[in-house]
C-alpha positions as CSV (number, residue, x, y, z in Angstrom):
1,M,0.0,0.0,0.0
2,E,1.4,3.4,-1.0
3,I,0.1,6.5,0.8
4,S,1.2,9.9,-0.3
5,I,1.7,12.7,2.2
6,S,0.0,16.0,1.3
7,K,1.2,19.4,2.6
8,G,0.2,19.9,6.2
9,Q,-0.5,16.2,6.8
10,G,1.0,13.8,9.3
11,I,0.8,10.0,9.2
12,T,-2.6,9.8,10.9
13,Q,-4.1,12.4,8.6
14,A,-2.8,10.7,5.5
15,I,-4.1,7.4,6.6
16,A,-7.5,8.9,7.4
17,A,-7.6,10.6,4.0
18,N,-6.8,7.3,2.3
19,L,-9.7,5.7,4.1
20,G,-12.1,8.5,3.2
21,L,-12.6,9.5,6.8
22,N,-13.8,13.1,7.4
23,K,-13.0,15.4,10.3
24,D,-15.9,14.3,12.4
25,D,-15.0,10.6,11.8
26,C,-11.5,11.2,13.1
27,R,-12.7,13.0,16.2
28,S,-14.9,10.1,17.1
29,I,-12.0,7.7,17.1
30,K,-10.4,7.3,20.5
31,L,-6.8,8.3,21.0
32,S,-6.0,4.8,22.2
33,T,-7.1,3.5,18.8
34,W,-4.8,5.9,17.0
35,Q,-2.0,4.8,19.3
36,S,-2.7,1.2,18.2
37,V,-2.6,2.3,14.6
38,M,0.8,4.1,15.1
39,T,2.1,1.0,16.9
40,L,1.3,-1.0,13.7
41,V,3.1,1.7,11.6
42,D,6.1,1.6,13.9
43,E,6.3,-2.2,13.7
44,A,6.0,-2.0,9.9
45,N,8.8,0.5,9.9
46,T,11.1,-1.7,12.1
47,K,10.5,-4.6,9.7
48,R,11.4,-2.4,6.7
49,L,14.6,-1.2,8.3
50,Q,15.6,-4.7,9.2
51,N,15.2,-5.6,5.5
52,N,17.3,-2.5,4.5
53,Q,14.3,-0.7,3.0
54,S,13.5,3.0,3.3
55,S,12.1,4.3,6.6
56,I,8.4,5.2,6.7
57,F,9.1,8.2,9.0
58,T,11.9,10.1,10.7
59,G,12.5,11.2,14.2
60,G,11.1,9.5,17.3
61,N,8.5,6.7,17.6
62,D,6.9,7.6,20.9
63,V,3.3,6.3,20.4
64,S,2.2,7.7,23.8
65,S,2.8,11.3,22.7
66,I,1.1,11.4,19.3
67,G,-1.7,13.6,20.7
68,D,0.8,16.3,21.7
69,S,1.2,18.8,18.8
70,S,4.5,20.0,20.1
71,T,6.1,16.7,19.1
72,W,4.7,16.6,15.5
73,H,8.0,17.8,14.0
74,S,10.2,15.4,15.9
75,N,8.0,12.3,16.5
76,F,6.8,10.1,13.6
77,H,7.8,12.9,11.2
78,V,6.9,12.9,7.5
79,N,7.2,15.5,4.8
80,A,4.9,16.7,2.1
81,G,5.6,14.6,-1.0
82,D,6.7,11.5,0.9
83,V,5.2,8.2,-0.1
84,M,4.7,5.8,2.8
85,Q,5.1,2.1,1.9
86,I,3.0,-0.1,4.2
87,E,2.4,-3.8,3.6
88,D,-1.2,-4.6,2.6
89,S,-1.6,-7.0,5.5
90,V,-0.6,-4.3,8.0
91,F,-2.8,-1.7,6.3
92,N,-5.8,-4.1,6.5
93,K,-5.3,-4.2,10.3
94,I,-5.2,-0.4,10.4
95,K,-8.3,-0.2,8.3
96,E,-10.2,-2.6,10.6
97,L,-9.2,-0.6,13.7
98,L,-10.4,2.7,12.2
99,T,-13.5,1.6,10.3
100,G,-14.4,-1.8,11.7
101,K,-14.3,-3.1,8.1
102,K,-12.1,-6.0,7.0
103,E,-10.7,-6.2,3.6
104,E,-13.4,-7.8,1.3
105,V,-10.9,-10.1,-0.4
106,Q,-9.9,-11.4,3.0
107,Q,-13.6,-12.1,4.0
108,A,-14.1,-13.9,0.7
109,E,-11.1,-16.1,1.3
110,E,-12.4,-16.9,4.8
111,Q,-15.8,-17.9,3.4
112,Q,-14.2,-20.2,0.8
113,V,-12.4,-22.3,3.5
114,E,-15.5,-22.7,5.7
115,P,-16.8,-26.3,5.8
116,P,-20.3,-27.1,4.8
117,V,-22.9,-26.4,7.5
118,S,-26.5,-27.4,8.0
119,E,-29.4,-25.0,7.3
120,E,-29.9,-24.5,11.1
121,Q,-26.2,-23.8,11.6
122,S,-26.2,-21.4,8.7
123,Q,-29.0,-19.4,10.2
124,K,-27.2,-19.1,13.5
125,T,-24.0,-18.0,11.7
126,E,-25.9,-15.2,9.9
127,V,-27.4,-13.9,13.1
128,S,-24.0,-14.0,14.8
129,K,-22.4,-12.1,11.9
130,G,-25.2,-9.6,11.9
131,E,-24.8,-8.9,15.7
132,E,-21.0,-8.5,15.3
133,T,-21.5,-5.9,12.6
134,T,-23.9,-3.8,14.8
135,I,-21.3,-3.3,17.5
136,K,-18.6,-1.9,15.1
137,P,-18.6,1.7,13.8
138,A,-20.2,2.1,10.4
139,P,-17.8,2.5,7.5
140,S,-17.7,5.8,5.6
141,D,-20.1,6.4,2.7
142,A,-18.0,5.7,-0.4
143,A,-20.2,8.1,-2.4
144,H,-18.8,11.0,-0.4
145,A,-15.1,9.8,-0.4
146,D,-13.9,12.8,-2.5
147,E,-15.7,15.3,-0.2
148,Q,-14.4,13.6,2.9
149,T,-10.8,13.5,1.7
150,A,-11.0,17.2,1.0
151,E,-12.1,17.8,4.5
152,V,-9.3,15.7,6.0
153,N,-6.8,17.6,3.9
154,A,-7.7,20.8,5.7
155,P,-8.4,20.0,9.4
156,E,-7.6,22.2,12.3
157,E,-4.3,20.3,12.7
158,T,-3.3,21.5,9.2
159,E,-3.6,25.1,10.2
160,Q,-1.6,24.5,13.4
161,A,1.1,22.7,11.4
162,Q,1.4,25.7,9.0
163,Q,1.7,28.0,12.0
164,I,4.5,25.8,13.5
165,E,6.2,25.7,10.1
166,T,6.2,29.6,9.9
167,Q,7.6,29.8,13.4
168,D,10.3,27.3,12.5
169,Y,11.1,29.3,9.3
170,K,11.6,32.5,11.2
171,L,13.7,30.8,13.9
172,G,15.8,29.2,11.2
173,E,16.3,32.5,9.4
174,K,17.4,34.1,12.6
175,L,19.8,31.3,13.2
176,D,21.3,31.6,9.7
177,T,21.8,35.4,10.2
178,M,23.7,34.8,13.5
179,F,25.9,32.1,11.8
180,K,26.8,34.5,9.1
181,E,27.7,37.2,11.7
182,M,29.9,34.6,13.4
183,G,31.8,34.1,10.2
184,E,32.9,37.8,10.2
185,F,35.6,39.6,12.2
186,D,35.2,42.8,14.2
187,E,37.1,46.0,13.4
188,K,40.2,44.8,15.2
189,G,40.3,41.6,13.3
190,H,39.0,39.5,16.2
191,V,36.3,36.9,16.2
192,K,33.0,38.5,17.2
193,D,31.9,38.0,20.8
194,I,28.5,36.5,20.1
195,S,27.0,33.1,20.8
196,I,23.9,31.1,20.2
197,D,22.1,29.7,23.2
198,I,20.9,26.1,22.7
199,T,19.8,25.9,26.3
200,D,19.0,28.6,28.9
201,D,20.9,29.8,32.0
202,D,18.7,27.6,34.3
203,W,19.9,24.5,32.3
204,R,23.5,25.5,32.6
205,Q,23.1,26.3,36.3
206,L,21.7,22.8,36.9
207,A,24.3,21.2,34.7
208,G,27.0,22.7,37.0
209,K,25.4,21.4,40.1
210,K,27.3,18.7,42.0
211,D,25.6,15.5,43.1
212,K,22.8,15.7,40.7
213,T,19.9,13.3,41.1
214,E,19.0,10.8,38.4
215,E,15.9,12.8,37.7
216,E,17.9,15.9,37.2
217,K,20.4,14.1,34.9
218,K,17.5,12.8,32.8
219,F,15.9,16.2,32.6
220,L,19.2,17.8,31.4
221,D,19.7,15.1,28.8
222,T,16.1,15.3,27.5
223,D,15.9,19.0,27.5
224,Y,19.2,19.4,25.7
225,K,18.3,17.0,23.0
226,E,14.9,18.5,22.4
227,S,16.5,22.0,22.2
228,V,19.1,20.8,19.6
229,K,16.4,19.1,17.5
230,R,14.2,22.2,17.6
231,L,17.1,24.3,16.3
232,G,18.1,21.7,13.7
233,L,14.5,21.5,12.4
234,A,14.1,25.3,12.3
235,Y,17.4,25.7,10.4
236,H,16.5,22.9,8.0
237,T,13.0,24.3,7.4
238,Y,14.4,27.7,6.5
239,I,17.0,26.3,4.0
240,D,14.5,23.9,2.5
241,K,11.8,26.5,2.1
242,K,13.9,29.4,0.8
243,F,16.5,27.5,-1.3
244,G,14.7,24.2,-2.0
245,N,11.3,22.8,-2.8
246,N,10.1,22.5,0.8
247,N,9.9,18.7,0.6
248,G,11.7,18.0,3.8
249,L,15.1,17.2,2.2
250,I,17.9,19.3,0.9
251,D,19.8,18.0,-2.1
252,K,23.3,19.1,-3.2
253,E,22.1,21.7,-5.7
254,E,19.8,23.3,-3.0
255,Y,22.6,23.2,-0.5
256,S,25.0,24.9,-3.0
257,S,22.4,27.6,-3.6
258,F,22.1,28.2,0.1
259,E,25.9,28.4,0.6
260,S,26.4,30.7,-2.4
261,T,24.6,33.5,-0.5
262,G,27.7,33.9,1.6
263,V,30.1,34.4,-1.3
264,P,31.2,38.0,-1.8
265,E,29.9,39.6,-5.0
266,E,33.4,40.4,-6.3
267,L,34.3,36.6,-6.3
268,K,31.2,35.5,-8.3
269,S,32.8,36.6,-11.6
270,D,36.1,34.8,-10.8
271,E,35.8,31.3,-12.3
272,E,38.8,29.9,-10.4
273,A,37.4,31.2,-7.1
274,M,33.9,29.8,-7.8
275,A,35.4,26.4,-8.7
276,Q,37.0,26.3,-5.2
277,V,33.8,27.4,-3.6
278,K,32.0,24.6,-5.4
279,E,34.5,22.0,-4.2
280,I,34.4,23.3,-0.6
281,T,30.5,23.2,-0.7
282,N,30.5,19.6,-2.1
283,I,32.8,18.5,0.7
284,G,30.6,20.1,3.3
285,F,27.5,18.5,1.8
286,D,29.0,15.1,1.7
287,R,30.2,15.4,5.4
288,L,26.8,16.4,6.6
289,D,25.0,13.7,4.6
290,L,25.5,11.2,7.4
291,N,23.3,8.4,6.0
292,K,24.7,8.9,2.5
293,D,21.3,9.2,0.7
294,N,22.5,12.3,-1.2
295,Q,20.1,14.4,0.8
296,I,20.4,16.4,4.1
297,D,17.5,16.1,6.5
298,Y,16.8,17.9,9.7
299,E,18.3,15.1,11.8
300,E,21.7,15.6,10.1
301,L,21.6,19.4,10.7
302,S,20.7,18.7,14.3
303,A,23.7,16.5,14.6
304,Y,25.9,19.3,13.2
305,I,24.5,21.8,15.8
306,H,25.2,19.3,18.6
307,A,28.7,18.7,17.2
308,M,29.5,22.5,17.3
309,D,28.6,22.7,21.0
310,F,31.4,20.2,21.8
311,G,33.8,23.0,21.2
312,T,37.0,22.8,19.1
313,E,39.9,20.4,18.8
314,E,42.1,22.9,20.6
315,G,39.9,23.0,23.6
316,K,39.5,26.8,23.4
317,S,35.8,26.8,24.3
318,N,33.9,25.5,27.3
319,G,32.9,22.3,25.6
320,L,29.3,21.0,25.9
321,N,27.7,23.9,27.7
322,G,24.5,24.6,25.7
323,K,26.1,27.4,23.7
324,I,27.8,27.8,20.3
325,S,30.4,30.6,20.3
326,A,31.6,32.4,17.2
327,Y,34.9,30.6,17.7
328,D,33.2,27.2,17.9
329,F,31.3,28.0,14.7
330,M,34.3,29.2,12.7
331,V,36.6,26.3,13.6
332,N,34.0,23.7,12.9
333,S,33.0,25.4,9.7
334,L,36.6,25.2,8.5
335,A,36.7,21.5,9.5
336,L,33.5,20.9,7.6
337,S,35.1,22.0,4.3
338,K,38.3,20.0,4.6
339,K,38.9,16.8,2.8
340,E,40.8,15.2,5.6
341,K,39.0,13.5,8.5
342,S,39.0,15.4,11.8
343,K,37.4,15.5,15.2
344,L,34.3,16.9,13.6
345,D,33.6,13.6,12.0
346,E,33.8,11.9,15.3
347,K,31.5,14.5,16.9
348,L,29.0,14.2,14.1
349,A,28.9,10.4,14.5
350,Y,28.4,10.7,18.2
351,A,25.7,13.4,18.0
352,Y,23.8,11.5,15.2
353,N,23.6,8.4,17.4
354,A,22.9,10.3,20.7
355,L,20.0,12.3,19.2
356,F,18.4,9.7,16.9
357,G,20.0,6.4,17.7
358,K,21.4,6.2,14.2
359,K,24.9,5.4,12.9
360,V,26.8,7.2,10.1
361,A,26.7,5.2,6.9
């Protein structure tokens, strides 16, 4: 079963649209039922990954938090234009959970293997089946499938998703502006004294506390990772929307277009200089493409932000302190564009695994 993701949709909305469920239908379905649906999706995804097939979604797989809109960009995340591949047998189970209707082909097969019964037994069976049907929710009216699909494509959640995307874009734009300022020197030729806060002062104060409880350690870890992911997603949203086609992935051409904005105008007419810029850009893209699918997703940009917070090889920053200084940014940016392997590669691999449980290809 192939299910296309339309703009503003998540997995549940795309499945609902595929089944012809309208907004009222979706609201009548219990959250626990949707959690059962997403459990099936997660199990299907695990099986695909074990068979070296493409993932159905990115980010986390916390079924218990699917009703929390603040997690939609980091939990069971899909992008407009994605096509989810779900086995027919799994989708039939999903369909039965949401509509109470089994696949007709499956019912026909079950009828074929039933042994002959007497007339009295046949009557009892019909009554039994009729009673079973009455306790299940009625399936949607197929005659209104197109109308229902249109309604599902524009629910209240879609508007919320668009608002979140706009907020992410603005945050990503601000982040990019600050990174560009970090790449410049002040009037005395010194690195500018500016930094980007990944976490807040309260987090840093707690991080410096001695004899932290297990609860405090867990909070520090969770809060830090969520903050890094938020920045990574915002930065990616901005680049993807302004320089790409807003499909949730940045290819090499889009990344090159983004990086070219930092090239001085006087160099753009210099063929030799632009050839060097292209080479440096390609090296940076390949280093950030941690899963080697020739695309950069928000997880990979999140790993880069995390890696910059580790400081530099020379140890001239405070290390992992929830801040990226201008010096951190400049040294890591230089390492990003070098052919030789460096500590940055180690930091990227660690961050990718720490944030998303994934290994560099």
